[in-house]
DRENMIPA-711315 format. One line per 4 residues: their letters; for each residue x, y, z of N, C-alpha, C. Coordinates in Angstrom, 3 decimals. Layout:
a = X,Y,Z,X,Y,Z,X,Y,Z; ...
# end
This chain:
xxxx = 90.418,74.133,124.203,91.343,74.726,123.849,91.887,74.762,122.301; 92.093,75.872,121.860,92.390,76.436,120.582,93.778,75.482,119.926; 93.403,74.732,119.017,94.484,73.849,118.483,95.171,74.505,117.403; 94.660,75.590,116.801,95.274,76.250,115.543,96.511,76.297,115.670
xxxx = 97.375,76.913,116.787,98.903,77.132,116.772,99.471,75.926,116.671; 99.042,74.769,117.243,99.800,73.462,116.996,99.404,72.950,115.362; 98.472,73.151,114.918,98.221,72.883,113.503,99.126,73.691,112.754; 99.117,74.831,112.922,100.009,75.808,111.897,101.448,75.030,112.274
xxxx = 101.920,74.810,113.251,103.499,74.814,113.593,103.623,73.069,112.832; 102.614,72.266,112.913,102.852,71.105,112.469,103.032,71.035,110.579; 102.215,72.221,110.366,102.410,72.364,109.152,103.666,72.810,108.572; 104.124,73.800,109.440,105.515,74.482,108.920,106.460,73.306,109.008
xxxx = 106.466,72.377,110.179,107.394,71.149,110.358,107.448,70.439,109.040; 106.049,69.976,108.441,105.950,69.402,107.169,106.455,70.044,105.989; 106.413,71.214,105.966,107.060,71.898,104.953,108.575,71.806,104.694; 109.228,72.206,106.268,110.460,72.135,106.224,111.108,70.574,105.898
xxxx = 110.560,69.622,106.336,110.936,68.255,106.159,110.750,67.826,104.759; 109.962,68.455,104.029,109.623,68.239,102.751,110.818,69.036,101.972; 111.096,70.278,102.423,112.266,70.860,101.422,113.462,70.486,101.848; 113.676,69.554,103.131,115.283,69.213,103.334,115.975,68.366,102.511
xxxx = 115.115,67.838,101.439,115.736,67.208,100.441,116.090,68.252,99.346; 117.467,67.886,98.467,117.770,68.742,97.761,117.065,68.950,96.570; 116.652,67.732,96.116,115.944,67.790,94.876,114.514,68.591,94.997; 113.847,68.318,96.390,112.710,68.820,96.359,112.902,70.238,96.405
xxxx = 114.033,70.794,97.411,114.061,72.100,97.424,114.501,72.920,95.945; 114.996,71.996,95.068,115.234,72.677,93.567,113.952,72.745,93.025; 112.868,71.867,93.064,111.659,71.922,92.370,110.802,73.118,92.874; 110.923,73.258,94.061,110.262,74.538,94.700,110.873,75.931,94.258
xxxx = 112.199,75.943,94.217,112.954,77.318,93.466,112.612,77.390,92.127; 112.077,76.403,91.118,111.697,76.528,90.065,110.321,76.849,90.037; 109.405,76.374,90.798,108.241,76.703,90.910,107.832,78.163,91.410; 108.958,78.820,92.065,108.529,80.135,92.835,108.075,81.044,91.993
xxxx = 108.539,81.081,90.575,108.254,82.015,89.772,107.135,81.652,88.314; 107.027,80.476,88.412,105.949,79.906,87.272,105.660,78.446,87.755; 104.826,77.981,86.655,104.388,76.765,86.626,105.114,75.851,85.678; 105.213,74.492,85.962,105.817,73.359,84.950,105.158,72.205,85.065
xxxx = 105.065,71.574,83.786,104.387,70.424,83.779,105.612,69.436,84.285; 105.149,68.141,84.727,105.931,67.156,84.881,107.214,67.159,83.988; 106.696,66.658,82.776,107.788,66.687,81.589,108.859,67.806,81.748; 108.304,68.803,81.840,109.288,70.297,82.025,110.088,70.223,83.002
xxxx = 109.558,69.676,84.186,110.489,69.544,85.563,111.431,68.267,85.303; 111.068,67.311,84.531,112.138,66.059,84.194,113.134,66.522,83.459; 112.904,67.537,82.264,114.037,67.904,81.500,114.833,69.089,82.156; 114.185,70.028,83.213,115.015,71.024,83.996,115.941,69.965,85.108
xxxx = 115.694,69.206,85.580,116.207,68.461,86.433,116.948,67.355,86.144; 116.649,66.835,85.033,117.361,65.485,84.611,117.175,64.437,85.442; 115.900,64.155,85.821,115.539,63.195,86.838,114.438,62.301,86.328; 114.811,60.785,86.562,113.699,60.031,86.075,112.445,60.357,86.542
xxxx = 111.286,59.728,85.793,110.012,60.246,85.917,109.424,59.663,87.407; 109.959,58.497,87.877,109.252,57.827,88.915,110.081,58.535,90.227; 111.024,58.893,90.124,111.868,59.576,90.987,111.197,61.126,91.299; 110.758,61.551,90.085,110.090,63.005,90.088,108.846,62.732,90.963
xxxx = 107.985,61.776,90.518,106.767,61.635,91.152,106.489,61.451,92.629; 107.604,60.802,93.117,107.962,60.712,94.314,108.211,61.993,95.071; 108.992,62.885,94.850,109.246,63.857,95.278,107.717,64.857,95.353; 107.140,64.914,93.986,106.057,65.603,93.813,104.811,65.457,94.760
xxxx = 104.891,63.891,95.159,103.954,63.432,96.006,103.985,64.133,97.463; 105.320,64.180,97.901,105.992,64.470,99.068,105.671,65.863,99.317; 105.862,66.735,98.253,105.365,68.245,98.082,104.028,68.486,98.245; 103.145,67.650,97.520,101.855,67.934,97.613,101.153,67.268,99.040
xxxx = 101.861,66.545,99.522,101.257,65.954,100.846,101.532,67.126,102.079; 102.839,67.842,101.845,103.207,68.932,102.855,102.652,70.102,102.367; 101.509,69.996,101.536,100.583,71.271,101.186,101.719,72.321,100.302; 102.654,72.143,99.629,103.556,73.158,99.233,103.148,73.366,97.627
xxxx = 102.782,72.228,96.838,102.265,72.300,95.509,101.015,71.958,95.257; 100.446,72.227,94.096,99.199,71.639,93.757,99.283,71.307,92.159; 98.425,70.493,91.744,98.430,70.227,90.202,97.082,70.334,89.582; 97.122,70.766,88.458,96.119,70.710,87.681,95.857,70.569,86.212
xxxx = 95.017,70.168,85.331,94.940,70.091,83.890,95.178,71.095,83.032; 95.907,70.876,82.136,95.917,72.162,80.910,94.914,72.357,80.482; 94.422,73.540,80.337,93.332,73.939,79.319,93.422,73.673,77.828; 94.525,73.443,77.417,94.859,73.143,76.087,94.701,71.733,75.829
xxxx = 95.834,70.953,76.433,96.113,69.706,76.111,95.708,68.939,77.556; 94.491,68.363,77.408,93.783,67.659,78.799,94.899,66.534,79.414; 95.573,65.999,78.508,96.453,64.942,79.085,97.738,65.416,79.611; 97.881,66.640,79.615,98.952,67.524,80.396,98.415,68.252,81.628
xxxx = 99.399,68.063,82.691,99.424,68.896,83.909,100.186,69.835,84.159; 99.832,70.802,85.094,100.909,71.735,85.436,100.921,71.769,87.056; 102.321,71.806,87.495,102.376,71.790,88.907,102.563,73.308,89.285; 102.148,73.705,90.584,102.363,75.023,90.837,102.361,75.348,92.368
xxxx = 102.958,76.300,92.900,103.197,76.505,94.156,101.499,76.622,95.044; 101.127,76.133,95.850,100.064,76.344,96.358,99.878,77.839,97.211; 98.721,78.175,97.348,98.694,79.705,97.715,99.227,79.784,99.275; 100.162,80.590,99.459,100.725,80.783,100.918,101.673,79.720,101.363
xxxx = 102.181,78.904,100.458,102.972,77.928,100.448,104.408,78.228,101.075; 104.949,79.301,100.730,106.334,79.822,101.304,106.176,80.866,102.321; 105.014,80.985,103.033,104.846,81.884,104.210,105.686,81.401,105.002; 106.699,82.484,105.540,107.513,82.180,106.397,108.676,81.496,106.422
xxxx = 108.972,81.291,104.765,110.259,80.521,104.406,110.880,81.635,103.527; 112.061,81.264,103.457,113.203,82.354,102.605,112.593,82.411,101.035; 112.590,83.378,100.308,112.301,83.526,98.985,113.420,83.097,98.055; 113.086,82.853,96.997,114.221,82.218,95.686,114.935,83.440,95.268
xxxx = 115.703,83.321,94.598,116.923,84.347,94.217,116.164,85.172,93.318; 116.802,86.693,93.278,116.327,87.407,92.585,116.900,87.313,91.027; 116.003,88.005,90.037,116.491,88.131,88.722,116.413,89.472,88.282; 117.263,89.711,87.154,117.288,90.921,86.671,116.434,91.003,85.515
xxxx = 115.879,92.145,84.904,115.078,92.477,83.821,115.133,93.827,83.045; 115.270,93.609,81.981,115.007,95.102,81.419,113.589,95.492,81.199; 112.691,94.323,80.571,111.557,94.748,80.449,110.499,93.235,80.589; 109.313,93.457,81.347,108.585,92.186,81.403,107.631,92.165,80.495
xxxx = 107.490,90.977,79.499,106.734,90.785,78.590,105.602,89.671,78.917; 104.332,90.048,79.202,103.006,88.996,79.380,102.387,88.624,78.023; 102.499,87.513,78.074,101.930,86.796,76.763,100.900,85.970,77.053; 99.761,85.932,76.125,98.599,85.012,76.259,98.167,84.782,74.806
xxxx = 97.234,84.166,74.694,96.597,83.839,73.188,96.300,85.065,72.421; 95.208,85.569,73.185,94.393,86.673,72.230,94.866,88.224,72.936; 95.663,88.128,73.804,96.338,89.506,74.472,94.978,90.671,74.679; 93.653,89.881,75.335,92.377,90.445,75.392,91.968,90.548,76.844
xxxx = 92.750,89.865,77.802,92.403,89.646,79.164,93.386,89.600,79.962; 94.073,88.324,80.259,94.922,87.995,81.154,96.082,88.890,81.025; 96.922,88.803,79.911,97.959,89.546,79.836,98.084,91.128,79.741; 96.855,91.796,79.520,96.326,92.929,79.634,96.509,93.379,81.097
xxxx = 95.692,92.480,82.024,95.367,92.590,83.288,96.755,92.560,83.985; 97.477,91.595,83.514,98.921,91.620,84.088,99.684,92.976,84.090; 99.762,93.426,83.097,100.439,94.849,82.815,100.175,95.742,83.894; 98.583,95.724,84.140,98.128,96.561,84.684,98.310,96.625,86.371
xxxx = 98.562,95.282,86.595,98.968,94.978,88.110,100.285,95.348,88.128; 101.021,94.766,87.118,102.534,95.061,87.411,102.922,96.566,87.672; 102.596,97.275,86.622,102.757,98.781,86.798,102.252,99.334,88.027; 101.329,98.927,88.798,101.316,99.400,90.025,102.329,99.105,91.077
xxxx = 103.134,97.819,90.775,104.223,97.515,91.777,105.603,97.511,91.568; 105.910,97.758,90.233,107.143,97.753,89.754,107.392,99.093,88.911; 108.796,99.505,88.878,109.186,100.395,87.985,109.826,99.621,86.898; 109.914,98.584,86.781,110.353,97.685,85.437,109.318,97.922,84.305
xxxx = 110.001,98.306,83.267,108.927,98.434,82.234,107.995,97.352,81.843; 107.081,97.376,81.344,106.172,96.093,80.976,105.389,96.492,79.566; 105.021,95.035,79.169,104.319,94.992,77.666,103.609,93.625,77.769; 102.445,93.835,76.854,101.890,92.852,76.488,101.759,92.236,75.232
xxxx = 101.368,90.936,74.768,101.423,90.745,73.665,100.411,89.079,73.505; 99.822,89.024,72.210,99.340,87.603,71.986,99.905,86.919,70.901; 99.709,85.508,70.851,100.050,84.773,69.631,99.174,84.630,68.492; 97.859,85.004,69.161,96.744,85.412,68.072,95.865,86.340,68.561
xxxx = 96.232,87.523,68.348,95.462,88.597,69.252,94.164,88.819,68.547; 93.279,89.302,69.556,91.923,89.683,69.300,91.936,91.114,68.547; 90.480,91.388,68.423,90.119,92.591,67.837,90.350,93.864,68.831; 90.081,93.562,70.129,89.565,94.475,70.936,90.118,93.701,72.498
xxxx = 90.082,94.445,73.664,90.091,94.042,74.963,88.922,93.508,75.250; 88.663,92.251,76.057,87.745,91.713,76.560,86.683,92.529,77.723; 85.566,92.960,77.338,84.855,93.716,78.176,84.941,93.070,79.583; 84.797,91.988,80.109,85.230,91.660,81.418,86.465,91.922,82.004
xxxx = 87.514,92.079,80.977,88.585,92.433,81.705,88.579,93.959,81.996; 87.986,94.808,81.177,87.845,96.229,81.490,87.080,96.486,82.866; 85.819,95.604,82.855,85.191,95.577,84.016,85.907,95.359,85.167; 86.318,94.151,85.310,87.061,93.681,86.601,88.200,94.899,86.927
xxxx = 88.906,95.339,86.136,89.982,96.203,86.290,89.313,97.775,86.989; 88.157,97.910,86.357,87.631,99.108,86.796,87.061,98.943,88.462; 86.473,97.646,88.553,86.091,97.520,89.926,87.052,97.502,90.838; 88.260,97.222,90.440,89.465,97.114,91.607,90.070,98.413,91.536
xxxx = 89.645,99.453,90.690,90.524,100.720,90.500,91.703,100.612,89.814; 92.321,99.669,89.135,93.387,99.460,88.331,93.510,99.850,86.885; 94.002,101.077,86.878,93.849,101.511,85.191,94.438,100.571,83.947; 93.674,100.265,83.116,93.858,99.391,82.001,94.422,100.244,80.897
xxxx = 95.614,100.047,80.545,96.147,100.762,79.412,94.806,100.585,78.058; 94.863,101.909,77.484,94.036,101.701,76.274,94.929,101.325,75.065; 95.314,100.216,75.033,96.204,99.526,73.948,95.357,98.495,73.128; 95.358,98.718,71.946,94.523,97.263,71.350,95.689,96.170,71.465
xxxx = 94.937,94.770,71.611,95.765,93.902,71.548,96.759,93.682,70.468; 97.948,93.237,70.601,98.962,93.209,69.662,99.789,92.069,69.557; 100.311,91.824,68.271,100.983,90.112,67.871,102.280,90.404,68.694; 102.696,89.254,69.053,103.907,88.880,69.734,105.122,89.623,69.037
xxxx = 105.067,88.914,67.704,106.127,89.445,66.855,106.547,90.826,66.865; 105.320,91.569,66.934,105.358,93.094,66.728,105.994,93.909,68.191; 105.909,92.959,69.218,106.353,93.429,70.624,107.566,93.115,71.149; 107.829,91.526,70.982,109.257,90.966,71.808,110.338,91.672,71.511
xxxx = 111.030,91.722,72.633,112.459,92.032,72.449,113.310,90.716,73.029; 114.621,90.878,72.366,115.209,89.630,72.937,115.471,89.438,74.356; 115.652,90.634,74.855,115.971,90.906,76.467,115.036,90.779,77.297; 113.604,90.687,76.896,112.328,90.577,77.695,112.396,89.326,78.698
xxxx = 111.929,89.699,79.846,111.728,88.675,81.005,110.316,88.162,80.303; 110.121,87.169,79.831,109.001,86.791,79.269,108.001,85.896,80.454; 106.589,86.354,80.601,105.869,85.614,81.427,104.631,85.203,80.304; 104.271,83.837,80.214,103.134,83.483,79.592,102.139,83.287,80.736
xxxx = 101.097,83.661,80.349,99.776,83.826,81.329,98.818,82.906,80.759; 98.952,81.796,80.099,97.908,81.141,79.130,98.728,79.876,78.769; 98.006,78.674,79.016,98.479,77.575,78.597,98.531,77.276,76.991; 97.694,77.718,76.501,97.789,77.691,74.873,99.136,78.412,74.259
xxxx = 99.440,79.588,74.813,100.395,80.037,74.364,101.684,79.573,74.786; 101.915,79.220,76.050,102.993,78.686,76.469,103.332,77.116,75.468; 102.222,76.426,75.478,102.360,75.044,74.729,102.709,75.227,73.284; 102.155,76.334,72.619,102.126,76.537,71.153,103.621,76.991,70.821
xxxx = 104.385,77.787,71.847,105.901,78.509,71.554,106.593,77.890,72.780; 106.895,76.731,72.931,107.536,76.208,74.093,108.908,76.719,74.116; 109.411,77.244,73.340,110.970,77.743,73.128,111.028,79.416,73.442; 109.834,79.610,73.893,109.891,80.983,74.294,110.539,81.786,75.128
xxxx = 110.715,80.694,76.461,111.766,80.891,77.493,110.829,81.678,78.485; 111.485,82.067,79.668,110.976,83.207,80.307,110.174,81.860,81.614; 109.095,82.353,82.146,108.305,81.462,82.901,107.040,81.675,82.753; 106.096,80.886,83.223,104.779,80.328,83.040,103.928,80.478,83.928
xxxx = 102.639,81.146,83.835,101.645,81.187,84.922,100.425,80.523,84.426; 99.887,79.325,84.574,98.891,78.738,84.183,97.693,79.180,84.949; 97.310,80.433,84.276,95.986,81.102,84.535,94.762,80.780,83.832; 93.676,80.159,84.453,92.158,79.781,83.547,92.004,81.001,82.708
xxxx = 91.551,80.641,81.675,90.843,81.791,80.414,89.870,82.011,81.031; 89.507,83.408,81.527,88.167,83.686,82.209,86.945,83.715,80.965; 87.534,83.988,79.664,86.676,84.327,78.600,86.066,82.826,78.257; 86.367,81.668,78.798,85.784,80.493,78.591,84.344,80.274,79.352
xxxx = 84.388,80.951,80.664,83.167,81.044,81.161,82.587,82.588,80.952; 83.019,83.424,80.651,82.742,84.771,80.249,81.921,85.241,81.513; 82.234,85.073,82.697,81.400,85.477,83.810,82.096,86.302,84.779; 81.317,87.194,85.388,81.940,88.160,86.340,82.946,87.329,87.542
xxxx = 82.568,86.144,87.790,83.399,85.182,88.675,84.539,84.817,88.018; 84.582,84.442,86.642,85.690,84.163,86.151,86.917,84.871,85.976; 86.187,86.196,85.804,87.301,87.491,85.585,87.687,87.588,86.843; 87.051,87.746,88.118,87.476,88.076,89.464,88.615,87.109,89.570
xxxx = 88.256,85.682,89.320,89.091,84.582,89.692,90.562,84.712,88.958; 90.738,85.296,87.745,91.713,85.369,86.896,92.283,86.676,87.328; 91.648,87.700,88.090,92.345,88.869,88.332,93.015,88.842,89.833; 92.355,87.918,90.439,92.954,87.747,92.013,94.133,86.542,91.608
xxxx = 94.230,85.942,90.881,95.176,85.000,90.502,96.456,85.618,90.131; 96.377,86.527,89.149,97.426,87.331,88.491,97.678,88.366,89.281; 96.997,88.779,90.365,97.410,90.091,91.379,98.393,89.074,92.220; 98.039,87.964,92.867,98.964,87.353,93.695,100.283,86.830,93.252
xxxx = 100.178,86.345,91.830,101.563,86.122,91.189,102.288,87.362,91.093; 101.491,88.609,90.517,102.549,89.729,90.287,103.109,90.452,91.735; 102.505,90.114,92.906,102.841,90.583,93.992,104.231,89.511,94.532; 104.032,88.360,93.992,105.284,87.524,94.401,106.317,87.700,93.682
xxxx = 106.108,88.101,92.147,107.230,88.141,91.380,107.968,89.511,91.307; 107.294,90.680,91.783,107.850,92.081,91.562,108.964,92.129,92.435; 108.644,91.488,93.680,110.215,91.748,94.754,111.232,91.087,94.297; 111.208,89.981,93.333,112.257,89.251,92.802,112.943,89.547,91.654
xxxx = 112.286,90.742,91.062,112.934,91.106,89.994,113.271,92.528,89.861; 114.543,92.766,89.757,115.391,94.039,89.748,115.911,94.516,88.343; 115.779,95.864,88.014,116.110,96.302,86.718,117.503,96.022,86.376; 117.604,95.402,85.323,118.900,95.012,84.579,119.674,96.331,83.926
# end
């Protein structure tokens, strides 16, 4: 007998049980759009570390969240929603935005790909920038966009100060940029840097990660 339906049902029950607690539901609400370190969650929730650890263990056990080490500060970790965590569950609240600004360190791969993917799904304007922009877009980013038929804008990497507007909805897609400018606001996506390995698989992984996150975010933003 095929037991998959029973297993799927039990997984849903575990998720609903985990979300029945108001604090854990609030954590998931925060993680819907971006990643947080435990310290950032503590500050946002005003919760002691031991209680937060208990809630995170429960959410991890239910398959709702996962954590991984920061590429910048190895002592730091980020909590993110697991892939498919909210399937069948109600989405979070919508947010208004005049423009979405994707930010990474070099503005040569992840932020450029994010803009290209965003423009395919949303009419809200978008832009990208870097805290320390490179001289040119990474060839690996150009190639992965070409393979997936996604038009990549022919714009050179640009400095954050030259691009940012006060009303931007900011999305950092790089741990270094997020940790370098903690008061930038907006949300954070902890996407591994494909240039560290500089392989086709690394760029495919970054593209897939960003594409999924863009697909999750686009329906939850409306033009302000």
